[in-house]
C-alpha positions as CSV (number, residue, x, y, z in Angstrom):
1,M,65.9,86.1,121.4
2,S,68.5,83.4,122.3
3,N,71.2,83.9,124.9
4,I,73.8,84.0,122.1
5,D,71.9,86.7,120.2
6,A,71.4,88.7,123.4
7,L,75.2,88.5,124.1
8,K,76.0,89.6,120.6
9,E,73.6,92.6,120.8
10,K,75.1,93.6,124.1
11,V,78.7,93.3,122.8
12,Q,77.8,95.2,119.6
13,S,76.3,98.1,121.6
14,A,79.3,98.2,124.0
15,Y,81.8,98.0,121.1
16,K,80.1,100.8,119.2
17,K,80.2,103.0,122.3
18,W,83.9,102.3,122.9
19,D,84.8,102.8,119.2
20,D,83.0,106.2,119.0
21,S,83.8,107.7,122.4
22,I,87.3,106.3,123.2
23,Y,89.1,104.7,120.3
24,N,88.4,107.1,117.4
25,K,88.9,110.1,119.7
26,T,92.2,108.8,120.8
27,I,93.6,108.1,117.3
28,S,92.4,111.5,116.1
29,K,94.8,113.1,118.6
30,F,97.5,110.4,118.7
31,P,97.5,108.6,115.3
32,E,98.6,104.9,115.3
33,R,102.2,104.2,114.2
34,Q,101.0,102.9,110.8
35,K,97.9,103.0,108.6
36,N,97.6,99.3,108.1
37,F,98.5,96.4,110.3
38,T,98.9,93.1,108.5
39,T,100.5,89.7,109.1
40,P,103.3,88.4,106.9
41,S,100.5,86.7,104.9
42,F,98.9,90.1,104.3
43,N,95.9,89.4,106.5
44,Q,94.5,92.6,108.0
45,V,94.7,92.9,111.8
46,K,91.8,94.7,113.4
47,P,92.5,96.9,116.4
48,I,90.5,94.7,118.7
49,Y,88.6,91.4,118.5
50,T,85.4,90.5,120.4
51,P,82.9,87.6,120.5
52,L,81.4,89.2,117.3
53,D,84.4,87.9,115.4
54,C,83.9,84.3,116.5
55,E,81.3,81.5,116.1
56,F,81.2,80.1,119.6
57,E,77.7,78.9,119.1
58,N,79.2,76.0,117.0
59,Y,81.7,75.1,119.8
60,D,81.5,71.3,119.4
61,E,81.6,71.4,115.7
62,K,84.5,73.9,115.3
63,L,86.5,73.5,118.5
64,G,85.5,70.5,120.7
65,F,88.1,69.1,123.0
66,P,91.7,67.8,122.6
67,G,92.0,64.3,121.2
68,Q,88.4,64.6,119.7
69,Y,87.1,65.4,116.2
70,P,87.8,67.9,114.7
71,F,91.1,68.0,116.6
72,T,91.3,71.8,116.5
73,R,92.6,71.9,120.0
74,G,95.1,69.1,119.6
75,V,95.4,65.4,118.5
76,Q,96.2,64.0,122.0
77,P,93.8,64.2,125.0
78,T,96.7,65.4,127.3
79,M,99.1,67.0,124.8
80,Y,102.3,68.1,126.6
81,R,100.9,67.3,130.0
82,G,101.6,63.7,129.1
83,R,104.9,64.2,127.3
84,F,106.7,67.0,125.5
85,W,106.9,67.2,121.7
86,T,109.9,65.3,120.2
87,M,112.9,67.6,120.0
88,R,114.3,66.4,116.7
89,Q,117.3,68.5,115.5
90,Y,117.9,68.3,111.7
91,A,121.5,67.4,111.1
92,G,123.9,65.8,108.6
93,F,127.0,67.0,106.8
94,G,130.1,65.6,105.2
95,T,130.7,61.9,105.7
96,A,128.5,59.4,107.5
97,K,131.2,59.2,110.3
98,E,131.1,63.0,110.9
99,S,127.3,63.0,111.0
100,N,127.2,60.0,113.4
101,E,129.4,62.0,115.8
102,R,127.0,65.0,115.6
103,Y,124.0,62.7,116.2
104,R,125.5,61.1,119.3
105,Y,126.5,64.6,120.6
106,L,122.9,65.8,120.2
107,L,121.4,62.7,121.8
108,D,123.8,63.2,124.8
109,A,122.6,66.8,124.9
110,G,119.0,65.7,125.4
111,Q,117.6,65.5,121.9
112,M,114.8,62.9,121.7
113,G,115.0,61.8,118.0
114,L,117.1,62.1,114.9
115,S,116.4,64.0,111.8
116,V,118.7,63.2,108.8
117,A,119.8,65.8,106.2
118,F,121.1,64.3,103.0
119,D,123.5,66.0,100.5
120,L,122.2,67.1,97.1
121,P,123.5,64.2,95.1
122,T,121.8,61.7,97.5
123,Q,118.5,63.7,97.2
124,I,118.4,63.4,93.4
125,G,119.7,59.8,93.2
126,Y,123.4,60.2,92.2
127,D,126.4,58.4,93.6
128,S,129.3,60.6,94.9
129,D,131.4,59.7,91.9
130,D,128.8,60.7,89.3
131,P,129.8,63.8,87.3
132,M,126.5,65.4,88.4
133,A,127.8,65.3,92.1
134,L,130.9,67.3,91.5
135,G,131.4,69.9,94.2
136,E,128.2,69.0,96.1
137,V,129.2,65.9,98.1
138,G,128.5,66.3,101.8
139,K,127.8,70.1,101.4
140,V,124.1,70.4,102.6
141,G,123.8,67.0,104.3
142,V,125.4,63.6,104.6
143,A,126.5,61.6,101.5
144,I,124.9,58.2,101.4
145,D,125.9,55.9,98.5
146,T,125.5,52.4,99.8
147,L,124.3,50.4,102.9
148,A,127.9,50.7,104.2
149,D,127.4,54.5,104.6
150,M,124.1,53.9,106.4
151,E,125.7,51.4,108.8
152,I,128.3,54.0,109.8
153,L,125.7,56.8,110.0
154,F,123.8,54.8,112.7
155,D,126.7,53.1,114.4
156,R,126.1,52.8,118.2
157,I,122.6,54.3,117.8
158,P,119.9,51.7,118.8
159,L,117.2,51.9,116.2
160,D,114.6,50.2,118.4
161,K,115.0,53.1,120.9
162,V,115.5,56.2,118.7
163,S,112.9,57.6,116.3
164,T,114.4,58.8,113.0
165,S,113.1,61.3,110.5
166,M,114.7,61.3,107.0
167,T,114.3,64.3,104.7
168,I,114.4,62.5,101.4
169,N,111.8,62.5,98.6
170,A,112.5,61.1,95.1
171,P,114.7,58.2,96.3
172,A,112.8,57.8,99.6
173,S,112.2,54.1,99.0
174,V,115.9,53.5,98.7
175,L,116.8,55.3,101.9
176,L,114.0,53.6,103.8
177,A,115.2,50.2,102.5
178,M,118.7,51.0,103.8
179,Y,117.3,52.0,107.2
180,I,115.3,48.7,107.4
181,A,118.5,46.8,106.5
182,V,120.6,48.5,109.1
183,A,118.0,47.9,111.8
184,E,117.9,44.2,110.9
185,K,121.7,44.0,111.0
186,Q,121.4,45.4,114.6
187,G,118.9,42.7,115.4
188,V,115.9,45.0,115.3
189,S,112.9,43.7,113.3
190,R,111.2,46.1,110.9
191,D,108.0,46.1,112.9
192,K,109.9,47.7,115.9
193,I,111.5,50.7,114.1
194,S,109.8,54.1,114.2
195,G,110.2,57.4,112.4
196,T,109.2,59.3,109.4
197,I,110.3,59.6,105.8
198,Q,109.4,62.8,104.0
199,N,108.5,61.1,100.7
200,D,106.6,64.1,99.4
201,I,107.3,64.5,95.7
202,L,104.5,66.9,94.8
203,K,106.0,69.8,96.8
204,E,109.3,69.1,95.0
205,Y,107.5,69.9,91.7
206,I,106.0,73.0,93.3
207,A,108.7,74.6,95.4
208,R,112.0,72.7,95.9
209,G,113.2,70.8,92.8
210,T,114.8,67.6,94.0
211,Y,112.7,65.3,91.8
212,I,113.8,62.5,89.6
213,F,110.9,60.7,88.0
214,P,107.6,62.0,86.4
215,P,104.5,62.3,88.6
216,K,102.9,58.9,87.7
217,P,105.8,56.6,88.6
218,S,106.7,58.8,91.5
219,M,103.1,58.4,92.9
220,R,103.5,54.6,92.4
221,L,106.7,54.5,94.5
222,I,104.9,56.5,97.2
223,T,101.9,54.3,97.3
224,N,104.1,51.2,97.2
225,I,105.7,52.5,100.5
226,F,102.2,53.1,102.0
227,E,101.2,49.5,101.2
228,F,104.5,47.9,102.3
229,C,104.7,49.8,105.6
230,S,101.1,49.3,106.5
231,K,101.9,45.6,106.6
232,E,105.6,45.4,107.5
233,V,106.6,48.6,109.3
234,P,103.5,49.7,111.2
235,K,105.2,52.2,113.5
236,W,106.6,54.2,110.5
237,N,105.1,57.4,109.2
238,T,105.1,56.8,105.5
239,I,105.1,60.4,104.3
240,S,105.6,63.8,105.8
241,I,103.4,66.0,103.6
242,S,105.4,69.2,103.5
243,G,104.1,72.8,103.7
244,Y,107.5,73.9,105.0
245,H,109.1,74.3,101.6
246,I,106.0,75.9,100.2
247,R,106.3,78.6,102.9
248,E,110.0,78.9,102.3
249,A,109.3,79.6,98.7
250,G,107.2,82.6,99.7
251,S,103.7,81.4,100.2
252,T,101.2,82.9,102.7
253,A,100.0,80.9,105.7
254,A,96.7,80.0,104.0
255,Q,98.6,78.9,100.9
256,E,100.8,76.7,103.0
257,V,97.8,75.0,104.5
258,G,95.7,74.8,101.3
259,F,98.5,73.5,99.0
260,T,99.8,71.1,101.6
261,L,96.4,69.6,102.3
262,A,95.7,69.4,98.5
263,D,98.9,67.4,98.2
264,G,97.7,65.1,101.0
265,M,94.4,64.6,99.2
266,A,96.3,63.6,96.0
267,Y,98.3,61.0,98.0
268,A,95.2,59.7,99.6
269,K,93.4,59.4,96.2
270,A,96.4,57.6,94.7
271,A,96.5,55.1,97.5
272,I,92.8,54.4,97.2
273,D,93.1,54.0,93.5
274,A,95.9,51.5,94.1
275,G,93.5,49.4,96.1
276,L,94.2,50.5,99.7
277,D,91.5,51.2,102.2
278,V,91.7,54.7,103.6
279,D,91.8,53.5,107.2
280,Q,94.6,51.1,106.2
281,F,97.1,53.9,105.4
282,A,95.8,57.3,106.7
283,G,97.0,56.8,110.2
284,Q,100.6,56.7,109.0
285,L,100.4,60.0,107.1
286,S,102.1,62.9,108.8
287,F,102.6,66.6,107.9
288,F,105.5,69.1,108.1
289,F,104.9,72.8,108.6
290,N,106.9,76.0,108.9
291,A,107.0,78.2,112.0
292,H,107.1,81.7,110.7
293,N,107.6,85.0,112.6
294,D,104.0,86.1,113.3
295,L,103.4,84.1,116.4
296,L,99.6,84.4,116.6
297,E,99.0,83.8,112.9
298,E,101.1,80.7,113.1
299,V,99.2,79.3,116.0
300,A,95.9,79.9,114.1
301,K,97.4,78.2,111.0
302,Y,98.1,75.0,112.8
303,R,94.7,74.9,114.4
304,A,93.0,75.6,111.1
305,A,95.0,72.8,109.3
306,R,94.0,70.2,111.9
307,R,90.3,71.1,111.7
308,L,90.3,71.2,107.9
309,W,92.1,67.9,107.4
310,A,89.8,66.2,109.9
311,R,86.8,67.4,107.9
312,I,88.4,66.4,104.5
313,M,89.2,62.9,105.7
314,K,85.8,62.3,107.2
315,E,83.6,63.9,104.6
316,K,85.6,63.4,101.3
317,F,87.3,60.1,102.0
318,N,84.8,58.5,104.4
319,A,87.5,57.7,107.0
320,K,86.1,55.9,110.0
321,K,89.0,55.8,112.5
322,D,89.9,58.8,114.6
323,K,93.6,58.2,113.8
324,S,92.8,58.6,110.1
325,M,91.5,62.1,110.7
326,M,94.2,63.3,112.9
327,L,96.7,65.8,111.4
328,R,99.9,65.0,113.2
329,F,102.8,67.3,112.2
330,H,106.5,68.1,112.6
331,T,107.5,71.8,112.6
332,Q,110.7,73.5,111.6
333,T,111.5,77.1,112.4
334,A,111.6,79.3,109.2
335,G,115.0,79.2,107.4
336,S,113.8,82.0,105.1
337,T,113.5,84.4,108.1
338,L,117.1,83.9,109.2
339,T,119.4,86.8,108.3
340,A,123.1,86.9,107.5
341,Q,123.2,90.4,109.2
342,Q,123.4,90.4,113.0
343,V,123.2,86.6,113.2
344,N,122.5,86.6,117.0
345,N,119.1,88.2,116.3
346,N,118.2,84.8,114.8
347,I,118.3,83.3,118.3
348,V,115.3,85.5,119.2
349,R,113.5,84.8,115.9
350,V,113.8,81.1,116.5
351,A,112.6,81.4,120.1
352,V,109.4,83.2,118.9
353,Q,108.9,80.6,116.2
354,T,109.4,77.8,118.7
355,L,106.8,79.3,120.9
356,A,104.4,79.5,118.0
357,A,104.9,75.8,117.1
358,V,104.4,74.7,120.7
359,L,101.3,76.9,121.3
360,G,100.0,75.5,118.0
361,G,100.3,71.9,119.2
362,T,103.2,70.4,117.2
363,Q,104.2,66.8,117.7
364,S,107.9,67.3,117.0
365,L,110.1,70.3,116.3
366,H,113.4,71.3,114.8
367,T,114.9,74.7,115.7
368,N,117.2,76.3,113.2
369,S,120.6,77.6,114.3
370,R,121.6,81.3,114.4
371,D,124.3,80.9,111.6
372,E,122.4,78.9,109.0
373,A,122.0,81.9,106.7
374,L,125.7,81.7,106.3
375,S,126.7,78.0,106.5
376,L,125.9,74.7,108.1
377,P,125.6,75.3,111.8
378,T,128.5,75.0,114.3
379,Q,128.1,72.6,117.2
380,E,127.7,75.5,119.6
381,S,124.9,77.1,117.5
382,V,123.1,73.7,117.3
383,K,123.3,73.5,121.1
384,I,121.7,76.9,121.6
385,A,118.9,75.9,119.2
386,L,118.2,72.7,121.2
387,R,118.4,74.6,124.5
388,T,115.7,77.0,123.1
389,Q,113.3,74.1,122.9
390,Q,114.3,72.8,126.3
391,I,113.8,76.2,128.0
392,I,110.3,76.7,126.5
393,A,109.4,73.1,127.5
394,N,110.6,73.3,131.0
395,E,110.6,77.0,132.1
396,S,107.9,78.9,130.1
397,G,104.8,77.2,131.5
398,V,103.1,77.0,128.1
399,A,103.2,73.2,128.1
400,N,101.2,73.0,131.3
401,T,97.8,73.4,129.8
402,I,96.3,72.2,126.5
403,D,95.7,74.7,123.7
404,P,96.4,77.7,125.9
405,L,95.4,80.4,123.4
406,A,92.0,78.8,122.6
407,G,89.2,81.3,123.3
408,S,91.2,84.3,122.2
409,Y,88.8,86.2,120.0
410,Y,91.8,87.0,117.7
411,I,93.0,83.4,117.5
412,E,89.6,82.0,116.8
413,A,88.8,84.6,114.2
414,M,92.2,84.1,112.5
415,T,91.7,80.3,112.6
416,D,88.4,80.7,110.8
417,Q,89.9,83.0,108.2
418,I,92.9,80.8,107.4
419,E,90.7,77.7,107.2
420,K,88.3,79.6,104.8
421,E,91.1,80.8,102.5
422,A,92.8,77.4,102.5
423,E,89.6,75.7,101.6
424,E,89.1,78.1,98.7
425,Y,92.5,77.1,97.3
426,I,91.7,73.4,97.7
427,N,88.4,73.9,95.8
428,K,90.2,75.7,92.9
429,I,92.7,72.8,92.7
430,E,90.0,70.2,92.8
431,A,88.2,72.0,90.0
432,M,91.4,71.7,87.9
433,G,91.3,68.0,88.3
434,G,93.6,67.8,91.4
435,M,97.0,68.7,92.4
436,I,99.0,67.2,89.6
437,P,97.1,69.0,86.8
438,A,97.3,72.2,89.0
439,I,101.1,71.8,89.2
440,E,101.4,71.0,85.4
441,Q,99.4,74.2,84.6
442,G,101.7,76.2,86.9
443,Y,98.8,77.5,89.1
444,V,100.3,76.6,92.4
445,Q,103.8,78.0,91.5
446,T,102.3,81.2,90.2
447,E,100.3,81.8,93.4
448,I,103.4,81.4,95.5
449,Q,105.4,83.6,93.3
450,K,102.8,86.4,93.6
451,A,102.9,86.2,97.4
452,A,106.7,86.2,97.5
453,Y,106.9,89.2,95.1
454,R,104.4,91.2,97.2
455,F,106.3,90.5,100.4
456,N,109.6,91.5,98.8
457,Q,108.1,94.7,97.6
458,E,107.0,95.5,101.2
459,L,110.4,94.7,102.4
460,E,112.2,97.0,99.9
461,S,109.8,99.9,100.5
462,G,110.3,99.6,104.3
463,E,106.6,98.9,104.9
464,R,107.7,95.5,106.3
465,V,110.6,95.8,108.8
466,V,113.3,93.1,109.3
467,V,115.5,94.1,112.1
468,G,119.2,94.4,111.1
469,V,118.3,94.2,107.4
470,N,116.2,97.3,106.5
471,K,116.1,98.9,109.9
472,F,118.4,99.1,113.0
473,T,121.3,98.2,110.7
474,E,125.0,98.5,111.7
475,K,128.4,97.9,110.3
476,E,129.5,94.4,111.2
477,D,132.8,92.6,111.7
478,S,132.5,89.3,109.7
479,K,134.6,87.1,111.9
480,A,131.9,84.6,112.9
481,E,133.0,81.0,113.3
482,L,131.5,79.0,110.4
483,L,131.4,75.3,109.7
484,K,133.1,74.5,106.4
485,I,133.1,71.2,104.5
486,D,136.6,70.2,103.4
487,E,136.9,69.4,99.6
488,K,138.6,66.2,100.7
489,V,135.2,64.9,101.7
490,Q,134.3,64.1,98.1
491,K,137.6,62.4,97.4
492,D,137.4,60.2,100.6
493,Q,133.7,59.3,99.8
494,I,134.6,58.2,96.3
495,V,137.5,56.1,97.6
496,F,135.1,54.4,100.1
497,L,132.5,53.8,97.4
498,N,135.0,52.2,95.1
499,K,136.2,50.0,98.0
500,V,132.6,48.8,98.6
501,R,132.1,48.1,95.0
502,S,135.3,46.0,94.8
503,Q,134.4,43.9,97.9
504,R,130.7,43.2,97.2
505,D,129.2,40.4,95.1
506,N,128.7,42.2,91.8
507,I,126.9,39.2,90.2
508,A,124.3,39.5,93.0
509,V,124.1,43.2,92.4
510,N,123.4,42.8,88.7
511,N,120.8,40.1,89.5
512,K,119.0,42.3,92.0
513,L,119.0,45.3,89.5
514,E,117.6,43.1,86.8
515,A,114.8,41.9,89.1
516,L,114.1,45.5,90.1
517,K,113.9,46.6,86.4
518,K,111.5,43.8,85.6
519,A,109.3,44.7,88.6
520,A,109.3,48.4,87.7
521,A,108.0,47.5,84.2
522,G,105.3,45.4,85.8
523,N,102.9,45.9,88.7
524,D,104.8,44.4,91.7
525,N,105.4,46.4,94.9
526,L,108.9,47.7,94.4
527,M,109.9,47.9,98.1
528,P,110.9,44.2,98.6
529,H,113.0,44.4,95.4
530,I,114.8,47.6,96.6
531,I,115.4,46.1,100.0
532,D,117.0,43.0,98.4
533,A,119.2,45.3,96.2
534,V,120.5,47.4,99.1
535,K,121.3,44.4,101.2
536,V,123.9,43.3,98.6
537,Y,125.4,46.9,98.7
538,T,123.9,48.1,95.4
539,S,124.4,51.8,95.4
540,L,121.7,54.5,95.4
541,G,122.8,55.7,92.0
542,E,122.6,52.2,90.5
543,I,119.1,51.7,91.8
544,C,117.9,55.2,90.7
545,N,119.5,54.8,87.3
546,T,117.7,51.5,86.8
547,L,114.4,53.2,87.6
548,R,115.4,56.1,85.3
549,G,115.8,53.6,82.5
550,V,112.2,52.5,83.0
551,Y,110.4,55.7,84.0
552,G,112.5,58.5,82.5
553,E,113.1,61.9,84.2
554,Y,110.7,64.7,85.0
555,K,111.1,68.0,83.0
556,E,110.0,71.1,84.9
557,T,107.1,73.2,83.9
558,V,108.5,76.7,83.3
559,V,106.3,79.4,85.0
560,I,107.0,83.0,84.1
């Protein structure tokens, strides 16, 4: 008998003795507070976990060490002992000038990088004066029509020293082109800028809805960015493959991992089909995950995602470089868990979620503000959210050792379970022909809807408790200070846009749009053409409408 087998036999004997003589006798006299204990993802939680629930005999294969395949314990050898995660607060509202003031306030308060929120018209490729933009300009993010807005947005912010993340998908190529143009106007060459562009269109078809073009041309735009940045903008993360919005739509933790990694596989296949070598682009891929309320399940989720992605890249895509196999990710605390009732409770929720992200090994983090269930956050609320990260970084001690929860029988068992469930989803999607067919058949959307419905049923029945919503409620005085966007914002933005149009070289604009149209109908990489267009102050809407004329628009698959 091996030492491992002997240990298991000893633990099994001791566990049975404890279970019979202590645990079961206790609960027969003093029943536990509920019959079933489950995570928000409906995973059953056992009363106790032991070495019997883990597979420590495969330590090197399943765990290893930080900075080493399969990266379960972290992608950097020193993790936060070397440097803290990037504290990157998501912000943007109203005009570029107002957002610039918020960015400079956050940088002065100790934020390490910028994260740009764009308004809805910008996200779906419409200018502020388009009828489709009516009533939405500046409401959920900053309005960007032309390079002139981008210049104001990053005024007095040195782009060679600040890393920027931009949450933009369908028109990602246009916003990246504007960012490159602003940097070059500052005297910063494109090979010196760093940051991330979300650029994840598949999750828009699944869970969020800010798409423009059908899947095929959308994938072409994405792989054009991969190719262009691998040569021209090497420090840029070309995509942030997002599980965040999948989780916000109601998925389980395993669905978040499985569907996100399946999206990542689709992008990798598209890039390889476009002629790129996997090790040419894979190191510039990044991911974006949710931090939900169940701290331990979330920690296990991040560890499972890292291990599974490393294995996928090595075994399915034959990646050779370690960097190609590393799952690097940004995290945002869960907007769907914020409550309009008793908004200060959200400070505690965000603190728990922040701790989960850090214990799980995130590379950067945005913490939501207490009032975001009601409106865009006030400056005071944003400061509290940032201070939450800074307190956990500097006062909690959790950043002093690498992967501090590793070896917990519960964490290791949950990591294995989430990895197994996520891989089962990936295999089902692959059997359908990949993520695009799975989306078109409504499979992914249906699975998320089922999970969301089940959670809501538990909430309504009281089986699942949300403090201040279905338990510990109280009558509240609704006098909270909220940030409101003045309707004047849209009028001012349209005036500024018309001014730009009147002062630019419109012949040059038309020539650049014609060149873009011709390239879109052919096989050229579109990024150089888009950069040329934005540099002469062609608007976002003009560029997107030109591409709409070539590619058409996506019509959603209705899933009931």
